C-alpha positions in Angstrom: -8.8 78.2 29.2 -8.4 74.8 30.8 -12.1 74.0 30.2 -11.7 75.0 26.5 -8.7 72.8 26.1 -10.5 69.9 27.6 -13.4 70.4 25.2 -11.1 70.5 22.2 -9.4 67.4 23.3 -12.7 65.7 23.9 -13.8 66.5 20.3 -10.5 65.3 18.9 -10.8 62.0 20.9 -14.4 61.5 19.5 -13.2 62.2 16.0 -10.4 59.8 16.3 -12.8 57.2 17.5 -15.2 57.9 14.6 -12.4 57.4 12.0 -11.1 54.2 13.7 -14.7 52.8 14.0 -15.3 53.4 10.3 -12.3 51.4 9.2 -12.8 48.8 11.9 -16.4 48.1 11.0 -16.5 49.1 7.4 -13.1 48.0 6.2 -10.3 49.8 4.3 -11.4 53.1 2.7 -9.8 56.1 1.2 -9.2 59.4 3.0 -11.6 60.9 0.6 -14.3 58.4 1.7 -13.5 59.1 5.4 -13.9 62.9 4.7 -17.3 62.3 3.2 -18.5 59.9 5.9 -17.4 62.0 8.9 -18.3 65.4 7.5 -14.9 66.7 8.6 -12.7 68.7 6.3 -9.8 67.1 4.4 -7.0 68.5 6.5 -8.7 67.4 9.8 -9.1 63.8 8.5 -5.4 63.8 7.3 -4.3 64.8 10.8 -6.5 62.2 12.5 -5.3 59.5 10.2 -1.7 60.5 10.8 -2.3 60.2 14.6 -3.8 56.8 14.2 -0.9 55.6 12.0 1.6 56.9 14.5 -0.2 54.9 17.2 0.0 51.8 15.1 -3.8 51.5 14.9 -4.2 51.9 11.2 -2.0 51.4 8.1 -2.0 53.6 5.0 -1.3 52.2 1.6 -1.1 53.6 -1.9 -4.4 54.1 -3.7 -5.6 51.8 -6.4 -3.3 52.5 -9.4 -6.2 51.8 -11.9 -8.1 54.8 -10.6 -7.4 57.6 -13.0 -10.1 60.2 -12.2 -9.2 63.0 -9.7 -6.4 63.2 -7.2 -5.5 59.8 -5.7 -6.4 59.3 -2.1 -4.4 57.0 0.2 -6.2 53.9 1.5 -6.6 53.6 5.3 -6.9 50.1 6.7 -7.2 48.7 10.3 -4.0 47.2 11.6 -3.9 43.4 11.6 -1.6 43.6 14.6 -4.1 45.2 17.0 -6.0 42.4 18.6 -8.7 41.5 21.1 -9.2 38.0 22.5 -12.7 36.4 22.2 -13.7 33.6 24.5 -16.7 31.3 24.4 -17.0 28.7 27.2 -19.5 25.9 26.4 -20.6 22.7 28.0 -18.2 20.7 25.9 -15.3 23.0 25.1 -13.6 26.4 25.6 -13.2 28.3 22.3 -10.6 31.1 22.1 -9.8 33.4 19.2 -7.5 36.3 18.5 -9.4 38.8 16.4 -7.8 41.8 14.7 -9.3 45.2 14.1 -11.6 44.7 11.1 -13.1 41.6 12.6 -10.7 39.0 11.2 -9.8 35.9 13.2 -6.1 35.5 13.2 -5.8 32.6 15.6 -8.3 30.3 17.1 -8.3 27.1 19.2 -10.8 24.8 20.8 -10.0 23.0 24.0 -12.3 20.1 24.9 -13.7 20.5 28.4 -16.7 19.1 30.3 -18.8 21.9 31.9 -15.7 24.0 32.7 -15.8 26.2 35.8 -14.5 29.7 36.1 -11.0 28.7 37.3 -10.6 26.2 34.4 -11.6 28.7 31.8 -9.3 31.4 33.2 -6.3 28.9 33.3 -6.9 27.6 29.8 -7.3 31.1 28.3 -4.3 32.4 30.1 -2.1 29.5 28.8 -3.4 29.9 25.2 -2.9 33.7 25.1 0.6 33.3 26.6 1.5 30.9 23.9 0.2 33.3 21.2 2.2 36.2 22.7 5.4 34.1 22.5 4.7 32.6 19.2 2.2 33.4 16.4 1.2 36.8 17.7 4.6 38.0 18.9 4.9 41.7 18.3 1.1 42.2 18.2 -0.7 44.4 20.7 -3.6 42.8 22.5 -5.9 45.4 24.0 -8.5 43.4 25.8 -10.7 40.3 26.0 -14.4 39.6 25.6 -16.2 36.5 27.0 -19.4 35.2 25.3 -21.3 33.3 28.0 -24.3 31.0 27.3 -26.4 32.5 30.0 -27.8 35.6 31.7 -25.2 38.4 32.1 -25.9 41.6 34.0 -25.1 44.6 31.8 -24.1 46.8 34.6 -21.0 44.8 35.7 -20.7 41.7 33.6 -21.7 39.4 36.4 -23.0 36.0 35.1 -26.3 35.7 37.0 -27.1 32.3 35.6 -25.5 30.0 33.0 -27.6 26.9 33.7 -25.8 24.4 31.5 -22.4 25.5 32.8 -23.8 25.5 36.3 -22.5 29.1 36.9 -24.6 31.2 39.2 -23.7 34.8 40.3 -20.3 34.1 38.9 -17.5 36.7 38.2 -15.3 35.7 35.4 -14.2 39.2 34.3 -12.2 39.9 37.5 -10.1 36.7 37.6 -9.6 36.7 33.8 -8.5 40.3 33.8 -5.9 39.5 36.5 -4.6 36.5 34.7 -4.2 38.3 31.3 -3.3 41.8 32.5 -6.1 43.1 30.2 -9.5 44.7 30.6 -12.3 42.1 30.2 -15.8 42.5 28.9 -18.5 39.8 29.5 -21.8 39.4 27.6 -24.5 37.0 26.6 -23.2 34.8 23.8 -26.2 35.2 21.5 -26.3 39.0 22.0 -22.7 39.1 21.0 -23.4 36.9 18.0 -26.1 39.3 16.9 -23.7 42.1 17.2 -21.1 40.3 15.1 -23.6 39.4 12.3 -25.0 43.0 12.3 -21.5 44.5 12.1 -19.5 42.0 9.9 -21.9 39.3 8.8 -25.3 38.6 7.2 -27.2 41.5 8.6 -24.9 44.4 7.7 -27.5 46.2 5.6 -30.3 45.8 8.2 -31.3 47.7 11.3 -34.2 45.6 12.6 -32.9 42.1 13.3 -34.0 39.0 15.2 -31.1 36.6 15.8 -31.3 33.1 17.3 -28.2 31.0 18.2 -28.4 27.3 18.6 -25.6 25.6 20.4 -24.7 22.8 22.8 -26.2 24.8 25.7 -29.5 25.4 24.0 -31.0 28.4 22.2 -30.2 32.1 22.9 -31.0 35.2 20.9 -30.4 38.8 20.3 -32.6 41.6 19.1 -31.5 44.7 17.2 -34.0 47.5 16.7 -33.2 50.7 14.7 -29.6 49.6 14.7 -29.3 49.3 18.5 -28.8 46.0 20.4 -31.6 45.7 22.9 -30.6 44.4 26.2 -33.6 45.2 28.3 -33.7 46.5 31.9 -30.9 44.2 33.2 -29.4 43.0 30.0 -31.3 39.7 29.8 -33.4 40.3 26.7 -33.4 37.8 23.9 -33.8 34.5 25.8 -35.8 32.9 23.0 -34.9 29.4 24.2 -36.8 29.9 27.4 -40.0 30.9 25.8 -42.9 28.6 25.3 -42.6 26.5 22.1 -45.2 27.2 19.4 -46.9 24.1 18.0 -48.8 23.8 14.7 -49.4 20.1 15.6 -49.9 19.0 19.3 -48.4 15.7 18.4 -45.0 17.4 17.9 -44.6 18.0 21.7 -42.0 15.9 23.5 -41.7 17.6 26.9 -44.9 18.6 28.7 -44.5 22.1 29.9 -41.2 22.4 28.1 -39.7 25.5 26.5 -38.5 26.1 23.0 -35.0 24.7 23.6 -36.5 21.5 25.0 -38.2 20.8 21.7 -35.8 22.4 19.2 -32.7 20.7 20.4 -29.3 19.8 19.1 -29.0 16.7 21.2 -32.2 15.3 19.8 -31.0 15.9 16.2 -27.7 14.1 17.0 -29.5 11.2 18.6 -31.8 10.9 15.5 -28.8 10.6 13.3 -27.0 8.2 15.6 -24.3 10.7 16.5 -22.8 11.4 19.9 -21.2 14.7 18.9 -20.5 16.5 15.6 -19.7 20.0 14.3 -22.3 21.9 12.3 -20.9 20.7 9.0 -21.0 17.1 10.0 -24.5 17.5 11.5 -25.9 19.0 8.3 -24.4 16.1 6.3 -26.1 13.6 8.6 -29.5 15.4 8.6 -29.6 15.5 4.8 -28.4 11.9 4.2 -30.9 10.0 2.0 -32.9 7.2 3.5 -32.6 8.3 7.2 -36.4 8.2 8.0 -36.1 8.8 11.7 -33.7 11.7 11.2 -36.0 13.3 8.5 -39.0 13.1 10.8 -37.1 14.8 13.6 -35.8 17.5 11.3 -39.3 18.1 10.0 -40.8 18.3 13.6 -38.2 20.8 14.8 -38.5 22.9 11.7 -42.3 23.2 12.2 -41.9 24.3 15.8 -39.1 26.8 14.9 -41.0 28.2 12.0 -44.1 28.8 14.1 -42.0 30.5 16.8 -40.3 32.8 14.3 -43.7 33.6 12.7 -44.7 34.9 16.1 -41.5 36.9 16.4 -42.1 38.5 13.0 -45.7 39.4 13.9 -44.6 41.1 17.2 -41.3 42.7 16.2 -41.6 43.3 12.4 -37.9 42.7 11.7 -36.4 43.1 8.2 -34.1 40.1 8.8 -33.9 37.0 10.9 -30.5 35.4 11.3 -30.2 31.8 12.4 -26.9 30.5 13.8 -25.5 27.1 14.9 -27.7 24.1 14.5 -30.7 26.4 13.8 -29.0 27.5 10.7 -28.4 23.8 9.8 -32.2 23.1 10.3 -33.0 26.0 7.9 -30.5 24.9 5.3 -32.0 21.4 4.9 -34.6 23.3 2.8 -34.1 27.0 3.1 -36.8 28.2 0.7 -39.4 25.9 2.2 -38.6 27.0 5.7 -38.6 30.7 4.8 -42.0 30.3 3.2 -43.4 28.6 6.3 -42.2 31.4 8.6 -43.9 34.0 6.3 -47.1 31.9 6.3 -47.1 31.8 10.1 -46.6 35.6 10.5 -49.1 38.4 10.1 -49.0 39.2 6.4 -48.2 42.9 6.8 -45.4 42.3 9.3 -43.9 39.5 7.1 -43.7 41.6 4.0 -40.1 41.7 2.8 -38.6 39.9 5.8 -35.5 38.0 4.9 -34.0 34.9 6.6 -30.4 34.0 6.5 -28.0 31.5 8.2 -25.2 33.2 10.0 -22.5 34.3 7.6 -19.7 34.2 10.2 -20.3 30.5 11.0 -18.2 29.2 13.9 -16.4 32.5 14.3 -19.4 34.6 15.1 -19.2 34.4 18.9 -15.5 35.0 19.1 -15.8 38.0 16.7 -18.7 39.4 18.7 -16.9 39.0 22.0 -13.8 40.6 20.7 -15.7 43.5 19.1 -17.2 44.3 22.5 -13.6 44.3 23.9 -12.7 46.9 21.2 -15.3 49.4 22.5 -12.8 50.9 25.0 -10.3 51.5 22.3 -12.8 53.0 19.9 -14.0 55.4 22.6 -10.5 56.7 23.2 -8.0 55.4 20.6 -5.0 57.2 22.1 -6.0 56.9 25.7 
């Protein structure tokens, strides 16, 4: 009898998670749509939605009054007041966002910092979150935090094995941050979490085989999604595109003997060519496309050639349906998106490149915060009433 009850409760918990995941990842939908998508009967879905409403996880609202065919079905939407914190420490700043169910950034802030250490990140995040709890997010429920680290993160326990640009080695940020916030903390590689965000909420929602590259102040990272699953590899370190050998169509393009991709395709080199010390991606794109800047145009062309050749190899090996470029890599593409996309296709094996689409990241500067927060929501989605 006890075993049977446990099994029934387990099924109910899984069904609750399925319904909540559908409205979290797919947005508001009617009860009728949830019934069709889950394969459950109408009364079961009504009961599950009622439980989620009672727990404050979803809201129900009246159906579209313009719909006149059939019996109206209430709309179920994720609650804006259920939040997870996303954190992205970089070599020049700590970015923090409060992300609601449904992947919307409600609050975000950027605190300038020079290669912040673990203690500094924990202190800054704790102060920001405390301010939100007392102010803009008073009355909201924060269920956890996710940290997007520009480095190698061990999947098994979230240990940062190496974040070279931050000078973190075998570093535990999850433990100290969890203590400071009083919340469970998930840690992952920034680019893998960016890939997750773009697959779930951004440019690659309709695709299951995706190559994602992220270009930031710390270099180039990446993520790989095959058959809809994020591929981490044996230890969670897959996708480190920036550490692969750069592909050259012209040997004269090389600047660092023995260097890797991120030594050649490099944000700092772009800034220097445009006479900038620092700039966000919008300002960088403006500088790179300014008329008459010969040195800048030459550097942009050089980096585009190397990046296109590298992506051509990725297409040949992995046969993705979409490539998403984020950060300054998206900026490089956008200087002439059609020309860049043609060059990638030209560099790939013809059959592998058939139909592959390229896109800049749709979530822009929010992508890593959304990806980190989405990872933090996993615990809630697995057991919504736990």
